[in-house]
ChimeraX commands (.cxc) that place a marker at each C-alpha (Angstrom):
marker #1 position 109.31,42.40,144.57 radius 0.5
marker #1 position 108.40,40.06,141.81 radius 0.5
marker #1 position 111.22,38.44,140.01 radius 0.5
marker #1 position 111.60,39.12,136.32 radius 0.5
marker #1 position 112.37,36.22,134.14 radius 0.5
marker #1 position 113.14,36.49,130.44 radius 0.5
marker #1 position 109.83,34.88,129.53 radius 0.5
marker #1 position 107.71,37.28,131.51 radius 0.5
marker #1 position 109.44,40.50,130.55 radius 0.5
marker #1 position 107.08,42.99,128.91 radius 0.5
marker #1 position 109.67,45.49,127.90 radius 0.5
marker #1 position 111.15,43.54,124.99 radius 0.5
marker #1 position 108.58,41.22,123.35 radius 0.5
marker #1 position 109.76,38.38,121.08 radius 0.5
marker #1 position 109.47,39.08,117.33 radius 0.5
marker #1 position 106.48,37.43,115.63 radius 0.5
marker #1 position 108.05,36.95,112.19 radius 0.5
marker #1 position 111.39,37.47,110.60 radius 0.5
marker #1 position 109.93,39.68,107.87 radius 0.5
marker #1 position 110.02,43.43,108.50 radius 0.5
marker #1 position 106.62,43.78,106.70 radius 0.5
marker #1 position 103.57,42.74,108.68 radius 0.5
marker #1 position 101.88,39.52,107.44 radius 0.5
marker #1 position 98.73,41.35,106.30 radius 0.5
marker #1 position 100.74,43.41,103.80 radius 0.5
marker #1 position 102.85,40.63,102.28 radius 0.5
marker #1 position 102.28,39.82,98.54 radius 0.5
marker #1 position 102.78,36.87,96.25 radius 0.5
marker #1 position 106.21,35.46,95.69 radius 0.5
marker #1 position 107.75,35.42,92.25 radius 0.5
marker #1 position 107.30,31.65,92.04 radius 0.5
marker #1 position 103.55,31.93,92.74 radius 0.5
marker #1 position 103.17,34.60,90.04 radius 0.5
marker #1 position 105.06,32.47,87.49 radius 0.5
marker #1 position 102.91,29.43,88.25 radius 0.5
marker #1 position 99.72,31.49,87.93 radius 0.5
marker #1 position 100.80,32.91,84.56 radius 0.5
marker #1 position 101.77,29.43,83.34 radius 0.5
marker #1 position 98.36,28.04,84.26 radius 0.5
marker #1 position 96.67,31.00,82.58 radius 0.5
marker #1 position 98.70,30.50,79.38 radius 0.5
marker #1 position 97.86,26.78,79.29 radius 0.5
marker #1 position 94.16,27.55,79.80 radius 0.5
marker #1 position 94.09,30.16,77.04 radius 0.5
marker #1 position 95.94,27.78,74.71 radius 0.5
marker #1 position 93.38,25.03,75.33 radius 0.5
marker #1 position 90.51,27.46,74.82 radius 0.5
marker #1 position 91.92,28.66,71.48 radius 0.5
marker #1 position 92.47,25.07,70.39 radius 0.5
marker #1 position 88.85,24.19,71.15 radius 0.5
marker #1 position 87.57,27.30,69.35 radius 0.5
marker #1 position 89.68,26.68,66.24 radius 0.5
marker #1 position 88.45,23.07,66.13 radius 0.5
marker #1 position 84.87,24.33,66.28 radius 0.5
marker #1 position 85.45,26.84,63.49 radius 0.5
marker #1 position 87.03,24.11,61.34 radius 0.5
marker #1 position 84.05,21.80,61.96 radius 0.5
marker #1 position 81.60,24.53,60.95 radius 0.5
marker #1 position 83.55,25.26,57.75 radius 0.5
marker #1 position 83.68,21.55,56.86 radius 0.5
marker #1 position 79.94,21.17,57.46 radius 0.5
marker #1 position 79.23,24.22,55.32 radius 0.5
marker #1 position 81.32,22.90,52.42 radius 0.5
marker #1 position 79.72,19.45,52.50 radius 0.5
marker #1 position 76.23,20.97,52.71 radius 0.5
marker #1 position 76.92,23.12,49.65 radius 0.5
marker #1 position 78.25,20.10,47.78 radius 0.5
marker #1 position 75.15,18.07,48.57 radius 0.5
marker #1 position 72.90,20.95,47.45 radius 0.5
marker #1 position 74.79,21.22,44.16 radius 0.5
marker #1 position 74.52,17.43,43.71 radius 0.5
marker #1 position 70.80,17.52,44.42 radius 0.5
marker #1 position 70.35,20.27,41.85 radius 0.5
marker #1 position 72.30,18.33,39.22 radius 0.5
marker #1 position 70.27,15.17,39.81 radius 0.5
marker #1 position 66.98,17.13,39.72 radius 0.5
marker #1 position 67.83,18.63,36.33 radius 0.5
marker #1 position 69.07,15.32,34.93 radius 0.5
marker #1 position 67.09,14.50,31.80 radius 0.5
marker #1 position 64.81,17.54,32.14 radius 0.5
marker #1 position 66.47,19.85,29.58 radius 0.5
marker #1 position 67.74,17.19,27.17 radius 0.5
marker #1 position 67.40,13.47,26.63 radius 0.5
marker #1 position 69.40,11.42,29.05 radius 0.5
marker #1 position 72.20,9.71,27.13 radius 0.5
marker #1 position 74.80,7.23,28.36 radius 0.5
marker #1 position 78.21,8.82,28.68 radius 0.5
marker #1 position 80.34,11.03,30.90 radius 0.5
marker #1 position 79.77,14.71,31.68 radius 0.5
marker #1 position 81.94,17.00,33.78 radius 0.5
marker #1 position 81.51,20.47,35.17 radius 0.5
marker #1 position 82.23,22.85,37.99 radius 0.5
marker #1 position 80.66,25.36,40.36 radius 0.5
marker #1 position 82.09,28.48,42.02 radius 0.5
marker #1 position 85.01,28.92,39.61 radius 0.5
marker #1 position 86.26,25.37,40.06 radius 0.5
marker #1 position 85.92,25.04,43.81 radius 0.5
marker #1 position 83.32,22.29,43.39 radius 0.5
marker #1 position 83.98,19.85,40.52 radius 0.5
marker #1 position 81.64,17.11,39.40 radius 0.5
marker #1 position 81.70,14.10,37.12 radius 0.5
marker #1 position 78.50,12.41,36.01 radius 0.5
marker #1 position 78.61,8.91,34.49 radius 0.5
marker #1 position 75.45,7.49,32.93 radius 0.5
marker #1 position 75.38,3.83,31.83 radius 0.5
marker #1 position 72.65,1.49,30.70 radius 0.5
marker #1 position 71.73,-0.82,33.54 radius 0.5
marker #1 position 71.42,-4.43,32.44 radius 0.5
marker #1 position 67.86,-5.61,32.93 radius 0.5
marker #1 position 67.08,-9.19,33.89 radius 0.5
marker #1 position 65.04,-11.17,31.39 radius 0.5
marker #1 position 61.32,-10.65,31.89 radius 0.5
marker #1 position 59.61,-13.28,33.99 radius 0.5
marker #1 position 56.38,-14.84,32.76 radius 0.5
marker #1 position 53.40,-12.91,34.04 radius 0.5
marker #1 position 51.17,-14.58,36.62 radius 0.5
marker #1 position 47.85,-15.93,35.42 radius 0.5
marker #1 position 48.76,-16.01,31.75 radius 0.5
marker #1 position 48.41,-12.23,31.21 radius 0.5
marker #1 position 50.26,-11.05,28.12 radius 0.5
marker #1 position 53.57,-9.25,28.82 radius 0.5
marker #1 position 53.75,-5.48,28.40 radius 0.5
marker #1 position 55.30,-4.58,25.08 radius 0.5
marker #1 position 56.78,-1.34,23.83 radius 0.5
marker #1 position 56.88,0.26,20.43 radius 0.5
marker #1 position 59.42,-0.98,17.93 radius 0.5
marker #1 position 61.17,2.37,18.19 radius 0.5
marker #1 position 62.51,1.75,21.69 radius 0.5
marker #1 position 62.35,-0.08,24.92 radius 0.5
marker #1 position 62.21,1.01,28.50 radius 0.5
marker #1 position 65.69,1.52,29.85 radius 0.5
marker #1 position 67.08,1.65,33.31 radius 0.5
marker #1 position 70.12,3.90,33.58 radius 0.5
marker #1 position 72.88,3.83,36.22 radius 0.5
marker #1 position 73.66,7.39,37.28 radius 0.5
marker #1 position 76.93,7.89,39.14 radius 0.5
marker #1 position 77.75,11.41,40.41 radius 0.5
marker #1 position 81.13,12.18,41.94 radius 0.5
marker #1 position 81.59,15.65,43.44 radius 0.5
marker #1 position 84.86,16.93,44.94 radius 0.5
marker #1 position 85.70,20.25,46.56 radius 0.5
marker #1 position 88.87,21.82,47.93 radius 0.5
marker #1 position 90.88,19.56,45.65 radius 0.5
marker #1 position 89.28,16.39,47.04 radius 0.5
marker #1 position 91.75,16.30,49.92 radius 0.5
marker #1 position 90.88,15.02,53.39 radius 0.5
marker #1 position 87.65,13.33,52.44 radius 0.5
marker #1 position 86.09,16.26,50.57 radius 0.5
marker #1 position 84.26,13.90,48.22 radius 0.5
marker #1 position 80.57,13.17,47.69 radius 0.5
marker #1 position 79.61,10.06,45.74 radius 0.5
marker #1 position 75.96,9.51,44.75 radius 0.5
marker #1 position 74.67,6.49,42.84 radius 0.5
marker #1 position 71.10,6.09,41.67 radius 0.5
marker #1 position 68.94,4.54,38.94 radius 0.5
marker #1 position 66.73,6.40,36.48 radius 0.5
marker #1 position 63.98,4.89,34.40 radius 0.5
marker #1 position 63.90,6.16,30.85 radius 0.5
marker #1 position 61.58,5.61,27.96 radius 0.5
marker #1 position 63.17,6.71,24.68 radius 0.5
marker #1 position 60.92,8.91,22.54 radius 0.5
marker #1 position 58.75,7.16,20.00 radius 0.5
marker #1 position 59.80,7.43,16.39 radius 0.5
marker #1 position 56.98,8.21,13.98 radius 0.5
marker #1 position 56.66,5.70,11.17 radius 0.5
marker #1 position 56.05,7.15,7.70 radius 0.5
marker link #1:1,2 radius 0.2
marker link #1:2,3 radius 0.2
marker link #1:3,4 radius 0.2
marker link #1:4,5 radius 0.2
marker link #1:5,6 radius 0.2
marker link #1:6,7 radius 0.2
marker link #1:7,8 radius 0.2
marker link #1:8,9 radius 0.2
marker link #1:9,10 radius 0.2
marker link #1:10,11 radius 0.2
marker link #1:11,12 radius 0.2
marker link #1:12,13 radius 0.2
marker link #1:13,14 radius 0.2
marker link #1:14,15 radius 0.2
marker link #1:15,16 radius 0.2
marker link #1:16,17 radius 0.2
marker link #1:17,18 radius 0.2
marker link #1:18,19 radius 0.2
marker link #1:19,20 radius 0.2
marker link #1:20,21 radius 0.2
marker link #1:21,22 radius 0.2
marker link #1:22,23 radius 0.2
marker link #1:23,24 radius 0.2
marker link #1:24,25 radius 0.2
marker link #1:25,26 radius 0.2
marker link #1:26,27 radius 0.2
marker link #1:27,28 radius 0.2
marker link #1:28,29 radius 0.2
marker link #1:29,30 radius 0.2
marker link #1:30,31 radius 0.2
marker link #1:31,32 radius 0.2
marker link #1:32,33 radius 0.2
marker link #1:33,34 radius 0.2
marker link #1:34,35 radius 0.2
marker link #1:35,36 radius 0.2
marker link #1:36,37 radius 0.2
marker link #1:37,38 radius 0.2
marker link #1:38,39 radius 0.2
marker link #1:39,40 radius 0.2
marker link #1:40,41 radius 0.2
marker link #1:41,42 radius 0.2
marker link #1:42,43 radius 0.2
marker link #1:43,44 radius 0.2
marker link #1:44,45 radius 0.2
marker link #1:45,46 radius 0.2
marker link #1:46,47 radius 0.2
marker link #1:47,48 radius 0.2
marker link #1:48,49 radius 0.2
marker link #1:49,50 radius 0.2
marker link #1:50,51 radius 0.2
marker link #1:51,52 radius 0.2
marker link #1:52,53 radius 0.2
marker link #1:53,54 radius 0.2
marker link #1:54,55 radius 0.2
marker link #1:55,56 radius 0.2
marker link #1:56,57 radius 0.2
marker link #1:57,58 radius 0.2
marker link #1:58,59 radius 0.2
marker link #1:59,60 radius 0.2
marker link #1:60,61 radius 0.2
marker link #1:61,62 radius 0.2
marker link #1:62,63 radius 0.2
marker link #1:63,64 radius 0.2
marker link #1:64,65 radius 0.2
marker link #1:65,66 radius 0.2
marker link #1:66,67 radius 0.2
marker link #1:67,68 radius 0.2
marker link #1:68,69 radius 0.2
marker link #1:69,70 radius 0.2
marker link #1:70,71 radius 0.2
marker link #1:71,72 radius 0.2
marker link #1:72,73 radius 0.2
marker link #1:73,74 radius 0.2
marker link #1:74,75 radius 0.2
marker link #1:75,76 radius 0.2
marker link #1:76,77 radius 0.2
marker link #1:77,78 radius 0.2
marker link #1:78,79 radius 0.2
marker link #1:79,80 radius 0.2
marker link #1:80,81 radius 0.2
marker link #1:81,82 radius 0.2
marker link #1:82,83 radius 0.2
marker link #1:83,84 radius 0.2
marker link #1:84,85 radius 0.2
marker link #1:85,86 radius 0.2
marker link #1:86,87 radius 0.2
marker link #1:87,88 radius 0.2
marker link #1:88,89 radius 0.2
marker link #1:89,90 radius 0.2
marker link #1:90,91 radius 0.2
marker link #1:91,92 radius 0.2
marker link #1:92,93 radius 0.2
marker link #1:93,94 radius 0.2
marker link #1:94,95 radius 0.2
marker link #1:95,96 radius 0.2
marker link #1:96,97 radius 0.2
marker link #1:97,98 radius 0.2
marker link #1:98,99 radius 0.2
marker link #1:99,100 radius 0.2
marker link #1:100,101 radius 0.2
marker link #1:101,102 radius 0.2
marker link #1:102,103 radius 0.2
marker link #1:103,104 radius 0.2
marker link #1:104,105 radius 0.2
marker link #1:105,106 radius 0.2
marker link #1:106,107 radius 0.2
marker link #1:107,108 radius 0.2
marker link #1:108,109 radius 0.2
marker link #1:109,110 radius 0.2
marker link #1:110,111 radius 0.2
marker link #1:111,112 radius 0.2
marker link #1:112,113 radius 0.2
marker link #1:113,114 radius 0.2
marker link #1:114,115 radius 0.2
marker link #1:115,116 radius 0.2
marker link #1:116,117 radius 0.2
marker link #1:117,118 radius 0.2
marker link #1:118,119 radius 0.2
marker link #1:119,120 radius 0.2
marker link #1:120,121 radius 0.2
marker link #1:121,122 radius 0.2
marker link #1:122,123 radius 0.2
marker link #1:123,124 radius 0.2
marker link #1:124,125 radius 0.2
marker link #1:125,126 radius 0.2
marker link #1:126,127 radius 0.2
marker link #1:127,128 radius 0.2
marker link #1:128,129 radius 0.2
marker link #1:129,130 radius 0.2
marker link #1:130,131 radius 0.2
marker link #1:131,132 radius 0.2
marker link #1:132,133 radius 0.2
marker link #1:133,134 radius 0.2
marker link #1:134,135 radius 0.2
marker link #1:135,136 radius 0.2
marker link #1:136,137 radius 0.2
marker link #1:137,138 radius 0.2
marker link #1:138,139 radius 0.2
marker link #1:139,140 radius 0.2
marker link #1:140,141 radius 0.2
marker link #1:141,142 radius 0.2
marker link #1:142,143 radius 0.2
marker link #1:143,144 radius 0.2
marker link #1:144,145 radius 0.2
marker link #1:145,146 radius 0.2
marker link #1:146,147 radius 0.2
marker link #1:147,148 radius 0.2
marker link #1:148,149 radius 0.2
marker link #1:149,150 radius 0.2
marker link #1:150,151 radius 0.2
marker link #1:151,152 radius 0.2
marker link #1:152,153 radius 0.2
marker link #1:153,154 radius 0.2
marker link #1:154,155 radius 0.2
marker link #1:155,156 radius 0.2
marker link #1:156,157 radius 0.2
marker link #1:157,158 radius 0.2
marker link #1:158,159 radius 0.2
marker link #1:159,160 radius 0.2
marker link #1:160,161 radius 0.2
marker link #1:161,162 radius 0.2
marker link #1:162,163 radius 0.2
marker link #1:163,164 radius 0.2
marker link #1:164,165 radius 0.2
marker link #1:165,166 radius 0.2
view
């Protein structure tokens, strides 16, 4: 008769795990679930941060584009409806959201240089001379905070109207 040793006994096999549930049916531990939710919350927070930064960038670009379009319109109309006069003018667009200040000054001209080849210099009527005007446009929006400012400087040539002599 074969001898039975405890290692070769088939009647009482050794337990495979200490858990009463088989390994194929075991779930996640509480710690694993908490770590997964923490990683998910961090990921969603980063995603929302990136999206809000993108929305802010689009809004800033839209505001600055509108300001530059308003500035372009102001400079296009400059001197078209009325004579361009030195001085300061202020105004606003969209119920004060965009505010502008326009400064016009006479630009000092250098003395004329002698023409080459002895050609006579160009003269103007006694009523006026050609002028060069400094045009300085400052536009602010959203209160001018955080760099919401557009500053445009340019020169405009201007010939005052001739005065008829009696």
